[in-house]
C-alpha positions as CSV (number, residue, x, y, z in Angstrom):
1,G,108.0,36.4,67.9
2,R,104.6,36.4,69.5
3,L,105.4,39.4,71.7
4,G,106.0,41.6,68.6
5,A,103.1,40.1,66.7
6,R,100.7,40.6,69.5
7,G,101.9,44.1,70.2
8,G,101.6,45.1,66.5
9,A,98.2,43.6,66.2
10,M,96.9,45.5,69.2
11,R,98.4,48.9,68.7
12,S,95.6,50.0,66.3
13,K,93.0,49.3,69.1
14,K,94.8,50.1,72.4
15,P,98.3,51.2,72.9
16,F,99.2,48.9,75.8
17,E,96.9,45.9,75.4
18,S,98.5,42.5,76.0
19,A,97.8,39.0,77.1
20,A,98.2,40.3,80.7
21,S,95.6,43.1,80.3
22,E,93.2,40.6,78.6
23,L,93.6,38.2,81.6
24,V,93.5,40.7,84.5
25,P,91.0,43.5,85.1
26,E,93.1,46.6,85.5
27,T,90.4,48.3,87.6
28,E,91.4,45.9,90.5
29,H,93.7,47.0,93.2
30,P,97.4,46.5,92.2
31,L,97.8,43.8,94.9
32,E,94.8,41.9,93.6
33,Q,96.1,42.3,90.0
34,L,99.5,40.8,91.2
35,R,97.7,37.8,92.7
36,L,95.6,37.2,89.6
37,L,98.7,37.6,87.4
38,E,100.6,35.0,89.4
39,E,97.8,32.5,89.0
40,K,97.6,33.1,85.3
41,A,101.4,32.9,84.9
42,Q,101.4,29.5,86.6
43,E,98.5,28.3,84.5
44,L,100.1,29.6,81.2
45,G,103.4,28.1,82.2
46,R,101.8,24.6,82.6
47,A,100.2,25.1,79.2
48,G,103.6,25.9,77.6
49,D,102.6,29.5,76.5
50,V,106.0,31.0,77.3
51,D,105.4,34.3,75.6
52,A,102.2,34.9,77.5
53,V,104.1,34.2,80.7
54,V,106.6,36.9,79.7
55,E,103.8,39.4,79.3
56,C,102.3,38.5,82.7
57,R,105.7,38.9,84.3
58,M,106.2,42.3,82.6
59,K,102.9,43.5,83.9
60,Q,103.8,42.2,87.4
61,L,107.1,44.1,87.3
62,A,105.4,47.3,86.2
63,L,102.9,47.0,89.1
64,H,105.7,46.4,91.6
65,K,107.6,49.5,90.4
66,V,104.4,51.5,91.0
67,L,104.1,50.1,94.5
68,V,107.8,50.7,95.4
69,H,108.2,54.2,93.9
70,L,104.8,55.7,94.6
71,Y,103.7,53.9,97.8
72,D,107.0,53.0,99.4
73,F,106.5,49.2,99.3
74,P,109.6,47.2,100.2
75,V,112.1,46.6,97.4
76,R,112.2,42.8,98.0
77,D,109.1,42.0,95.8
78,L,110.4,44.2,93.0
79,V,113.7,42.3,93.0
80,L,111.8,39.0,92.9
81,A,109.6,40.3,90.0
82,Q,112.7,41.3,88.1
83,A,114.2,37.8,88.6
84,A,110.9,36.1,87.6
85,L,110.8,38.1,84.4
86,A,114.4,37.1,83.7
87,E,113.5,33.4,84.1
88,A,110.4,33.9,81.8
89,Y,112.6,35.5,79.1
90,A,115.1,32.6,79.4
91,D,112.3,30.0,79.1
92,G,111.1,31.8,75.9
93,G,114.6,31.8,74.4
94,Y,115.2,35.5,74.9
95,S,118.7,35.1,76.4
96,R,119.9,38.7,76.2
97,Q,116.7,40.1,77.8
98,A,117.0,37.3,80.5
99,Q,120.5,38.3,81.4
100,D,119.7,42.0,81.4
101,H,116.8,41.6,83.8
102,L,118.8,39.3,86.1
103,A,121.5,41.9,86.3
104,K,118.9,44.6,87.1
105,A,117.5,42.3,89.8
106,K,121.0,41.9,91.4
107,E,121.5,45.7,91.1
108,A,118.2,46.4,92.8
109,C,119.0,43.9,95.6
110,F,122.5,45.2,96.4
111,G,121.4,48.9,96.0
112,G,118.1,48.9,97.8
113,V,118.2,46.1,100.5
114,H,120.2,47.1,103.6
115,D,119.0,44.5,106.1
116,D,121.6,41.7,106.1
117,G,119.1,38.9,106.8
118,Q,116.8,40.0,104.0
119,A,119.7,40.4,101.7
120,Q,120.9,36.9,102.4
121,R,117.4,35.5,101.7
122,L,117.2,37.5,98.5
123,H,120.6,36.2,97.5
124,V,119.3,32.7,97.6
125,D,116.3,33.6,95.4
126,L,118.7,35.3,92.9
127,L,121.0,32.3,92.9
128,I,118.0,30.1,92.0
129,A,116.9,32.5,89.3
130,E,120.5,32.7,88.0
131,G,120.7,28.9,87.8
132,S,117.4,28.7,86.0
133,V,118.5,31.3,83.4
134,Q,121.9,29.6,83.0
135,L,120.2,26.3,82.5
136,A,117.8,27.7,79.9
137,V,120.7,29.3,77.9
138,D,122.9,26.1,78.1
139,E,125.5,27.5,80.5
140,L,125.3,24.2,82.3
141,D,128.5,24.3,84.4
142,L,127.7,27.8,85.6
143,A,124.1,26.6,86.4
144,R,125.4,23.8,88.5
145,R,127.6,26.2,90.5
146,S,124.7,28.6,91.1
147,L,122.3,25.8,92.1
148,E,124.9,24.2,94.4
149,Q,125.5,27.5,96.1
150,A,121.7,28.1,96.3
151,A,121.3,24.8,98.0
152,R,124.2,25.3,100.4
153,I,122.9,28.7,101.6
154,G,119.2,28.2,101.0
155,F,118.9,25.0,103.1
156,Q,120.6,26.8,106.0
157,V,118.4,30.0,105.7
158,F,115.0,28.5,104.8
159,G,115.4,24.7,105.4
160,E,115.2,22.0,102.7
161,Y,111.6,21.0,103.0
162,T,110.3,24.3,101.7
163,P,109.0,25.5,98.3
164,R,112.5,26.9,97.6
165,G,114.1,23.6,98.5
166,A,111.7,21.8,96.1
167,R,112.6,24.2,93.3
168,I,116.3,23.8,93.8
169,H,116.0,20.1,93.6
170,R,113.7,20.3,90.5
171,L,116.2,22.5,88.7
172,S,119.1,20.4,89.8
173,G,117.4,17.3,88.4
174,L,116.7,19.0,85.1
175,L,120.4,20.1,84.9
176,A,121.7,16.6,85.8
177,Q,119.4,15.1,83.1
178,R,120.9,17.6,80.5
179,Q,124.4,16.6,81.6
180,K,123.5,12.9,81.3
181,R,124.0,12.4,85.1
182,L,120.8,10.3,85.1
183,Q,121.1,8.8,88.6
184,D,121.7,12.3,90.0
185,A,118.7,13.5,88.1
186,A,116.5,10.7,89.5
187,N,117.7,11.4,93.1
188,A,117.0,15.1,92.7
189,F,113.5,14.5,91.2
190,Q,112.7,12.0,94.0
191,M,113.8,14.6,96.6
192,A,111.6,17.3,95.0
193,A,108.7,14.9,95.0
194,R,109.2,14.1,98.7
195,I,109.3,17.8,99.6
196,H,106.1,18.4,97.6
197,E,104.5,15.5,99.3
198,S,105.4,16.9,102.7
199,L,104.0,20.3,101.7
200,D,101.0,19.4,99.5
201,G,100.2,15.7,100.0
202,A,100.9,12.5,98.1
203,E,98.2,13.1,95.5
204,H,99.1,16.7,94.6
205,E,99.9,17.4,91.0
206,E,103.5,18.6,91.6
207,T,104.2,15.5,93.8
208,L,103.1,13.2,91.1
209,R,104.7,15.0,88.2
210,W,108.1,14.8,89.8
211,R,107.7,11.2,90.8
212,L,107.0,10.4,87.2
213,R,110.1,12.5,86.2
214,A,112.1,10.4,88.6
215,A,110.8,7.2,87.1
216,E,111.8,8.4,83.6
217,A,115.3,9.3,84.8
218,L,115.7,5.9,86.4
219,Y,114.6,4.2,83.2
220,L,117.1,6.2,81.2
221,A,119.8,5.3,83.7
222,Q,119.0,1.6,82.9
223,K,117.4,1.1,86.4
224,H,114.4,-0.4,84.7
225,G,113.0,-2.3,87.8
226,E,113.2,0.8,90.0
227,A,111.7,2.9,87.3
228,L,108.7,0.5,86.9
229,E,108.1,0.4,90.6
230,E,108.2,4.2,90.9
231,Q,105.9,4.5,87.9
232,R,103.5,2.0,89.5
233,R,103.3,3.9,92.8
234,A,102.6,7.2,91.0
235,I,99.9,5.6,88.8
236,Q,98.2,4.2,91.9
237,D,98.1,7.6,93.5
238,L,96.9,9.1,90.2
239,Q,94.1,6.6,90.1
240,T,93.2,7.2,93.7
241,S,93.0,11.0,93.3
242,G,91.1,10.8,90.0
243,V,91.7,14.5,89.3
244,L,94.6,14.4,86.7
245,P,93.3,12.2,83.9
246,A,95.7,13.5,81.2
247,I,98.8,12.8,83.4
248,L,97.4,9.4,84.3
249,I,96.8,8.5,80.6
250,D,100.4,9.5,79.8
251,A,101.8,7.5,82.8
252,L,99.9,4.4,81.8
253,S,101.0,4.6,78.2
254,Q,104.6,5.1,79.3
255,M,104.3,2.1,81.6
256,A,103.0,0.0,78.7
257,R,106.0,1.0,76.5
258,W,108.5,0.1,79.3
259,L,106.8,-3.3,80.0
260,E,106.7,-4.2,76.3
261,G,110.4,-3.3,76.0
262,A,111.1,-5.7,78.9
263,G,110.3,-8.7,76.8
264,R,107.4,-10.7,75.4
265,E,106.7,-12.2,78.8
266,H,105.5,-8.7,79.8
267,D,103.2,-8.1,76.9
268,S,100.0,-9.0,78.8
269,S,100.9,-6.5,81.5
270,A,101.7,-3.9,78.9
271,L,98.3,-4.6,77.3
272,E,96.5,-4.3,80.7
273,S,98.2,-0.9,81.2
274,L,97.1,0.3,77.7
275,K,93.6,-0.9,78.3
276,S,93.5,1.1,81.5
277,A,94.7,4.2,79.6
278,E,92.0,3.6,77.0
279,Q,89.3,3.4,79.7
280,V,90.4,6.8,81.2
281,A,90.7,8.4,77.7
282,D,87.3,7.2,76.6
283,Q,85.8,8.7,79.8
284,E,87.7,12.0,79.9
285,L,88.7,12.9,76.3
286,D,86.9,13.5,73.0
287,K,86.6,10.4,70.9
288,E,88.7,12.1,68.2
289,D,91.4,13.4,70.5
290,P,94.8,12.4,69.0
291,K,95.8,10.8,72.3
292,V,92.8,8.5,72.1
293,V,93.8,7.5,68.6
294,E,97.4,6.9,69.6
295,I,96.3,4.6,72.5
296,K,94.0,2.6,70.3
297,R,96.8,2.2,67.7
298,D,99.2,1.0,70.3
299,I,96.6,-1.6,71.5
300,A,96.1,-2.8,68.0
301,L,99.8,-3.3,67.3
302,L,100.3,-5.1,70.6
303,Q,97.3,-7.3,70.0
304,L,98.8,-8.1,66.6
305,K,102.1,-8.9,68.2
306,M,100.4,-11.3,70.6
307,G,98.6,-13.0,67.8
308,N,95.1,-11.7,68.5
309,T,94.4,-10.7,64.9
310,D,90.6,-10.4,65.2
311,I,91.0,-7.8,68.0
312,A,93.8,-6.1,66.2
313,L,91.7,-5.8,63.0
314,E,88.8,-4.3,64.9
315,Y,91.0,-1.6,66.6
316,L,92.9,-0.7,63.4
317,Q,89.6,-0.2,61.5
318,E,88.5,2.2,64.2
319,V,91.9,4.0,64.1
320,E,91.7,4.3,60.3
321,Y,88.3,5.9,60.5
322,L,89.4,8.4,63.3
323,E,92.6,9.3,61.5
324,R,90.8,10.0,58.2
325,R,88.6,12.5,60.2
326,L,91.6,14.0,62.0
327,H,94.3,14.1,59.3
328,G,92.5,13.6,55.9
329,S,92.3,10.5,53.7
330,Q,95.7,11.2,52.0
331,S,97.7,11.7,55.2
332,T,100.7,9.5,56.0
333,N,99.0,8.7,59.4
334,V,96.2,7.0,57.4
335,A,98.8,5.3,55.2
336,R,100.6,3.8,58.1
337,T,97.4,2.4,59.5
338,L,96.5,1.0,56.0
339,K,99.9,-0.7,55.9
340,A,99.2,-2.2,59.4
341,L,95.7,-3.3,58.2
342,G,97.3,-4.9,55.1
343,T,99.6,-6.9,57.4
344,V,96.7,-8.1,59.6
345,H,94.8,-9.2,56.5
346,M,97.9,-11.0,55.3
347,V,98.3,-12.9,58.5
348,R,94.6,-13.8,58.3
349,H,95.2,-15.1,54.7
350,N,92.7,-12.5,53.4
351,M,94.9,-11.6,50.4
352,E,92.3,-9.5,48.5
353,D,91.8,-7.1,51.4
354,S,95.5,-7.2,52.2
355,E,96.4,-6.2,48.6
356,R,93.8,-3.4,48.6
357,C,95.2,-1.9,51.8
358,F,98.8,-2.1,50.7
359,Q,98.0,-0.5,47.3
360,M,96.1,2.4,49.0
361,A,99.0,2.9,51.5
362,L,101.6,2.7,48.6
363,R,99.8,5.5,46.6
364,I,99.8,7.8,49.7
365,F,103.5,7.1,50.6
366,E,104.6,7.6,47.0
367,A,102.8,11.0,46.8
368,A,104.3,12.2,50.1
369,S,107.1,14.7,50.1
370,P,109.7,13.4,50.6
371,P,108.7,9.8,50.0
372,N,109.7,7.3,52.6
373,K,111.8,4.9,50.5
374,D,112.1,2.2,53.1
375,I,108.4,1.9,53.7
376,I,107.7,2.0,50.0
377,R,110.2,-0.8,49.4
378,D,108.6,-2.9,52.2
379,I,105.1,-2.4,50.9
380,R,106.2,-3.4,47.3
381,A,107.9,-6.5,48.7
382,K,104.6,-7.5,50.5
383,L,102.6,-6.9,47.3
384,N,105.1,-9.0,45.3
385,S,104.7,-11.8,47.9
386,I,100.9,-11.6,47.5
387,L,101.3,-11.8,43.7
388,A,103.6,-14.7,43.9
389,A,101.3,-16.6,46.3
390,S,98.3,-16.0,43.9
391,N,100.3,-17.4,40.9
392,A,101.5,-20.4,42.8
């Protein structure tokens, strides 16, 4: 794992160097280090770097131990740091370590917290952490029990429209989605979004993220109309805020896929959504970003489906150029685009160019490991039809 690799690589230079020490100046006061580490952990979590989050949480726990044992700080924050480390381990797939640290957090709470009110509040936080760990290690029925208990006690102690309330609903939604209770998932995500909106505003990143998750759950629950409406509202707020271009691009692309799946009568609306995504991507991303290429490919294929072969050809030629730069001339990405170009040329009755594109695509697919037999068979059939037409 990364933790071992990182530790091994750094031991020759500094005994205890880690992602956390690289990110936080250790000359700062421990409380300032804790604040910076929390910011970094949130940032790394959004980026999906789970091992680095673990390292940040380990550093936070060590600092809290120093504050409690040397400076008589309250045990509460140490318990929460232990629980946060348990959740980070669970997210990284380290189930044994997660369960060990969760048990230590409970032990520290029951052994070191003597105020009944504080103990009850910590009990809610530990139930939330327990549900999160159980969800991560696929103990879904136990996770549901923990989160339901956290909601029952937590909403009484803290209220529902709080950061803890939002977190309980988020985790409950993720759990419901895993258990295929899709309407329940959508309801939980919508509630989480409403809480975030009340706390942070309608255009805040967390509000919009969970509205989009609600739309996705509604779509999976076959509530397509409700999903599209939820998605539209989230897109409007994303466009108004203008500060989350990557999320907006993904939301517009998702909207286009849903509209196209609703039938040919929605193709124009799907194309409009893709063009909006392309406009944002061209403004905010590098021209050779894979997301830009994907959007342009989707536009090309939709234009071809709608019979706009001139526009489809122009887009596919640009996609081929970009994919050669991104993936290399012998990649299957390029081969798929060459196959699409061959189809466009065939529709336009440009058989010479069509044959050339199909032959180039065929050579790449045949050399791939393993070869895609269905695609190879389809290309050969198209080449045979071109040959038959030329001999007629």
